[in-house]
N, C-alpha and C positions, 0 to 999 in steps of 0.2 A: 950407572943408570939402570933402573929396574926394567926387566924384560916384560913387554906387554903380552898377556895371555888372554885367551878367550875363556871367560868365566862359565860359558855354556858348553865348552868342549867336552869335558868329562861327563856332564849330565847327558849331552846328546848321544855320546857313545854308549852310555849305560842304557838309555831308553831305546836306542836302535837295536839292542840285543833282544828286546821284547817285540818281535814283529807281530803287530796286531793287524789282522786283515782289514783293509778299508781305512786305515788311519795312516796318514802321511806324517810320520814323526818329525821330519825336518820342517814341514810347514807348521806343525804344532809348536816346535821349539822357536821358530822364527816369530810366531805370534806372541809367545811369552816374552821373547826378547824385546819386541816392540812395546809390550805392556810396561816392562821395566824401564825402557827408554823414556816413555811418557811420564812415568813417575819421577825419574831423574830430572826431566825438564821442568816439571812442576816444582820440585824441590829447589832447583836452581833459581827459578823465578822468585820463590819465597825467600831464599837466601839473599838475592839481589835486593829485594824489597827491604829486608831487615837492615842491610847495609845503608840503603838510601834513608831509612828512618833514623838510623844512628847519625848519619852525616847531618841530617836536618836538625836533629836535637842538639848536636854539637854547635851548629850554626846559631840556633836559638839561644843556647846558653851564652855563647860568646857575645851575641848582640845584647842580651839582657845585662851582662856585666858591663858592657860599654854604656848602656843606658843608665845604669846605676852610677857609673862614674860621671856621666854627663849631668845627672841630677845633683850629684854632690858638688860639682863645680859651678852649678847654676846659682849658688848662693841662696839668699833669702827671698829672691824675687818669686812671688807666688805665680805670676804669669808664666814664667819659664818652667816652673814645676808642673803646672797644669798642662802645658804643651808637651813636656816630656812624658807625662803620664798618659795623655791622649794618644800620642804616637806609639807608646808601648802597647796600649790596648789594641790599636788598629793593627799593629804588626803581629801581635799574639793571635788575633782572629785570622789573619792571613796565613800564619804558620799552621794553625789548626786545620784550616782548609787544605793546605799543602799535604799535611800528614794524612788526612782522610783520602786525598786523591792518590797518594802513594799506596795506601792500603787497598783502595778500590782497584787500582791497576794491577796490583799483585794478585789479588783474588781472581780478577778477570783473566789474566794471563795463565794462571795455574788451571783454572776451570776450562779454558779453551783447549789447552794441551790434553787434559784428561778426557774431555768430551769428544775431541777429535779421535782419540784412540778408542774410546768406547764405540763410536760409530764405525770405525774400521773393524773393530772386533765383531760387531754384529754382522757386517758384510762377510767377514771370514766364516762365521758360523753358518750364514745362509748358503754360502758356496759349498761348505762341507756337507750340508744337508741335501743339497741338490744332486750331489754326486751319486747318491744311493739309488 
């Protein structure tokens, strides 16, 4: 099993060598770490959404194939063909709505994560400026 390491450790040590008066390097590094965590969270949300879309598309394809089989077994009865076609259209519209909702939710979740971090970042900057 791979050993977990702090990806910021070496960078933190390097930056701490440059003692800049009035700059809290550990606070600065913690802030950057939070920025990266927000980006990771947004990417996770996007990845989860892509998986949901792929699952939905697989479900749609499976159902379409079942509908084609049903139409083929319906024989020459135009009433059954009309019903199968109508049901397929209704389901296709529902599926499009579901896909749009998945995309909307993904974008909302990603933006929430990034916006929250941006607001925290602004508060951090305000606090840094007040110390002077």
